[in-house]
C-alpha positions in Angstrom: 122.4 -96.0 -70.5 119.6 -93.9 -69.2 119.2 -90.4 -70.3 116.7 -88.9 -68.0 113.5 -89.4 -66.0 110.5 -91.2 -67.6 111.8 -90.8 -71.1 114.8 -93.0 -71.5 117.3 -94.6 -73.9 118.5 -98.1 -73.0 120.6 -100.8 -74.6 119.4 -104.3 -75.5 120.8 -106.7 -73.0 121.2 -110.5 -73.4 119.9 -112.9 -70.8 123.5 -113.4 -69.6 123.7 -109.6 -69.0 126.0 -108.6 -71.9 125.1 -105.7 -74.2 126.6 -106.1 -77.7 125.0 -102.8 -78.9 126.4 -100.9 -76.0 129.9 -102.2 -76.7 129.6 -101.3 -80.4 128.1 -97.9 -79.6 130.9 -97.0 -77.2 133.4 -97.8 -79.9 132.1 -94.8 -81.9 133.9 -91.5 -81.5 132.6 -89.6 -78.6 131.2 -86.7 -80.7 129.2 -89.3 -82.7 127.9 -91.0 -79.5 126.8 -87.6 -78.2 125.0 -86.6 -81.4 123.3 -89.9 -81.8 122.2 -89.9 -78.1 120.7 -86.4 -78.5 118.7 -87.7 -81.4 117.6 -90.8 -79.6 116.6 -88.8 -76.5 114.4 -86.6 -78.7 112.7 -89.7 -80.0 112.1 -90.9 -76.4 110.7 -87.4 -75.6 108.6 -87.6 -78.7 110.2 -84.4 -80.1 110.0 -84.9 -83.8 110.6 -81.3 -84.8 114.2 -82.1 -85.9 114.4 -85.9 -85.7 112.5 -88.1 -88.1 111.6 -91.7 -87.7 113.4 -93.8 -90.3 111.6 -97.1 -90.6 113.7 -100.2 -91.2 111.4 -103.2 -90.6 108.4 -103.8 -88.4 108.8 -101.9 -85.0 112.5 -101.1 -85.8 113.8 -97.7 -86.7 117.1 -96.2 -87.6 119.1 -93.2 -86.3 122.2 -92.3 -88.3 125.0 -89.9 -88.4 127.5 -89.4 -91.2 131.1 -88.1 -90.7 133.2 -88.1 -93.8 132.7 -91.3 -95.7 131.7 -93.3 -92.6 128.0 -93.7 -91.7 127.2 -94.5 -88.0 124.0 -96.4 -87.5 121.8 -97.3 -84.6 118.8 -99.5 -85.0 116.2 -99.2 -82.2 112.7 -99.8 -81.2 110.2 -97.8 -79.1 108.6 -99.2 -76.0 106.5 -98.1 -73.0 102.9 -97.2 -72.6 103.5 -94.0 -74.6 106.5 -95.1 -76.7 108.6 -93.1 -74.4 111.5 -95.6 -74.1 114.0 -96.2 -76.8 115.8 -99.5 -76.8 119.0 -99.7 -78.9 119.1 -103.1 -80.6 122.2 -102.6 -82.8 125.0 -100.1 -83.4 127.4 -100.3 -86.3 129.3 -98.3 -88.8 129.6 -98.7 -92.6 130.7 -96.9 -95.7 127.6 -97.8 -97.9 124.2 -96.1 -97.5 122.2 -99.3 -97.4 121.4 -101.5 -94.4 122.1 -105.2 -95.1 119.6 -108.0 -94.6 122.0 -109.3 -91.9 121.8 -106.0 -90.0 118.0 -106.1 -90.2 117.9 -109.8 -89.2 120.1 -109.2 -86.2 118.0 -106.3 -84.9 114.8 -108.3 -85.5 116.2 -111.3 -83.6 117.2 -109.0 -80.7 113.8 -107.4 -80.6 112.2 -110.8 -80.5 114.5 -111.9 -77.7 113.8 -108.7 -75.7 110.1 -109.3 -76.0 110.5 -112.9 -74.8 112.6 -111.7 -71.9 109.8 -109.2 -70.9 107.1 -111.9 -71.2 109.2 -114.2 -69.0 109.6 -111.4 -66.4 105.9 -110.6 -66.5 105.0 -114.3 -66.1 107.5 -114.7 -63.2 105.9 -111.6 -61.5 102.4 -113.0 -61.7 103.4 -116.6 -60.8 105.2 -115.4 -57.6 101.9 -113.9 -56.3 99.7 -116.2 -54.2 96.9 -117.4 -56.3 93.3 -117.7 -55.2 92.2 -121.3 -54.8 89.4 -122.5 -57.0 86.0 -121.9 -55.6 87.3 -119.7 -52.8 87.9 -116.0 -52.2 90.6 -116.6 -49.7 94.3 -116.6 -50.4 96.3 -119.6 -49.2 97.7 -119.2 -45.7 101.3 -117.9 -45.5 103.8 -120.2 -43.9 104.4 -119.4 -40.2 107.3 -117.1 -39.6 110.0 -118.3 -37.2 111.1 -116.3 -34.2 107.8 -114.4 -33.9 105.0 -115.1 -31.4 
């Protein structure tokens, strides 16, 4: 889900294209989704006048909303050259105030997977470019195009 121009909020996506955090987030009541998304968008916009960064583990933060006895939680990371992108790694609800080690481990594993996906994409982008041949400043010749003279 993108919430605006350069500053955006997105969901972690698996290599196969699924997004468990998005599925879990969309199971929250609509008013909870709206409130959490406003908070996350403020983080992406770096507006910390109302929102505070609740640190969970290395590079992972928490956004939470309580309604009645239920606590809705979103674990996220910040990315981008100016930390202007929020990536939701996990979304869940619970009745206790503490985050379990399992919740932390899941978010950490998803962050590690996302970073690996980004490295793979970056390597694919650089390997698809024609490389300079050793000892030469010329690029390899492109294969001839058919149908053109």
